[in-house]
N, C-alpha and C positions, 0 to 999 in steps of 0.2 A: 723265557720259561724253557722252550725248545733246546736251546743251548747246555742247559742245566739236566735234561734229559739224556743227551747226546756225551754229556761226561760222564753219566751214571752208568751208562753204556759201556763206555770205555773202561771205568774202573772194573766193571763185572769183567769185560772181556780180558784183563788183565790178573785178575780172580782166578778167572776160568784155565788159564793158559798155567797159572803159579799150580794149580790144584791138579793140573794133568801130570805134573812131575814126581806126584805120589808121597811128597813128604808131609805127614800128617800135622805138622806146626801151621805148613803154606796154606794146607785145606782150612785149619782153621781160622788162620788171616783173613782167607778169600771170602769165607763166611761171613767172617765180620766186617768184609769191606761190603759186601751184598747186604747187610742187615743195615750199615751204616749209610749205604746208599738210599735204602727204601727209608729209611728215617729222614735222611736231607729232602728228599723227593715231596714225602709228606709233609713236614714242618714248612718248605718252601709252597705247597700247596694252602697252608693255612697262612702264609704271611702274604700271599695273594689276595687271600679271601679277606683280609684285614684291611689290607689295601683297598682293594674295590668299595669295602664298606664306608669308609674314611672318606673316600671320595663322593658317593652315594651323599652320606650325611651333610658334607659340606655344600654339596647342589642342593638337597633338600631345604638347607638353613638360607640359603641364596633365593629360594622359591617362594619360604613361608617369610623372610624379610620381605620380598618384595609385595607381597599380599599385604602384609602390615604397614607396610609404607602407604598402600594404595586405602587402606584403612583408614589411617590418619590422614590422609589427604583428603577424602571424605569426610571425617568428622570435623575439619577444617571447613569445609563447604558448610555444610550444615550450621556449625558454629555461626559465621558469617551471615547465612541465611537468617537464622535467629535473629541475629544484632540490627537486620535489616528492617525486619518485622516489627522487631519492638521500638525502631528510631520510627518507621509508620505509623506504629499504634501512639505512639507518642506526639505525632503532629493532631491526632484527633480529628475528627470527620465521622460520614456516615461506616467506611470500612475499618474502624480503629479496633473491633470487636473480629473482626474478621482475621486482622493481622496478629493479635495477640494470640488468638487461637494459632496460627500459622507459627508462633513464636514457640509457643509452648509444645506443638507438634516435633517441631526441629528440636528441640531441647531435649524429648525423649526419644528422638531416632537417634542424634547423638552420644546419646548414654548407649545405647547398644552398641553400636557405632566403636565408642570408647573400648568397651568392654571385649569386643571380638578381635579389636587390636593390640590391646595387651595381653589376649590368649596367645597371638598369633608370635608375640614377641617372646612369651615363655615357652612354645613350640621352637623357634628360633634357639633360644638359649639350650634347650634340650639335645636337638640337635649338633650345634656346636661343641657340647659336652661329649656326646657319643662319637663324633670325628674323633675329638683330643683321644678318646680311650684308644679308638681302633688305630689311631697312628701312632701311640703309644705301643700298643701290641704289635706292629707292624715293624717298630724300630728293635723291639726284642727279639723276635723270630727273625729277624735280618741276622742278628747276630747270632743267633741259635744255630742257622742254616750255613753261616758261614764256620765256624766251631765244627759241624757235623763237617763240612766239606774239607778243611785241613784235617782233621781225623782220617778221612779217607785217602788223602794224600798223604800221612803219614803212616798209615797203614800200609799204604802201598810200597814204601820204602822198607819193610821186612821182607816183602818178596824180593825186593830190587837187592837187596844185602843179603838174600839166601837162607833165610831163617834167624834174622837176628829180632832177638826178642825185645828189646829197649823199644824201637819204634811202636810194636805193637801194645806195648803197654800204653806207652805215649797216646797212641789213638784213642783207646778205651776210656784214657781219663778226659781227653778232651770231647769222646761221642757221650760220655756221662755229663760233663759240665753242659753240652749241646743241647742234651733232653731236659735238664735241671734249666736252662734259659728259656727252653720252649714251655714249660710248663710255668713257669714265674709268669710269663707274658698274661696268664689267664687268670692271675691270683687280685 
């Protein structure tokens, strides 16, 4: 991010130098470069935010998946205990009723644990979906920032070429396409 900021400052310095020449068109190009630099920095910030959100959502999904796995392991343990109590109750004897009661209790516990595990798995799916959305936005914003940077470089050609207008027009077109791409990221 610091390199991009430095690049924008260099472009602004070029624009300031051109503005000092007094050519009205070069002043317009200089202002265009400054505006494009601000837009590129802003879109770049959104790109960074989307990257962070994608990483956070993936991390949250992994954490929730671990919790769901723990719940499923707990569910299996309860199920095994229920089956052991049922086998013990089937053997008969003075503790058969207590074993049957323990089997029923473990069956009731496992139903709640199973519901919790399924709810956690649903949260995992939601976090992964969110992460995919943020990743998609990141990719589109990367393209948008790239187009804005190219637009800045092309606008600078107008200054270097002492007032040629076609690079400036090209930079405006690329700047608009970059802004449209950035807006498309959030549709």
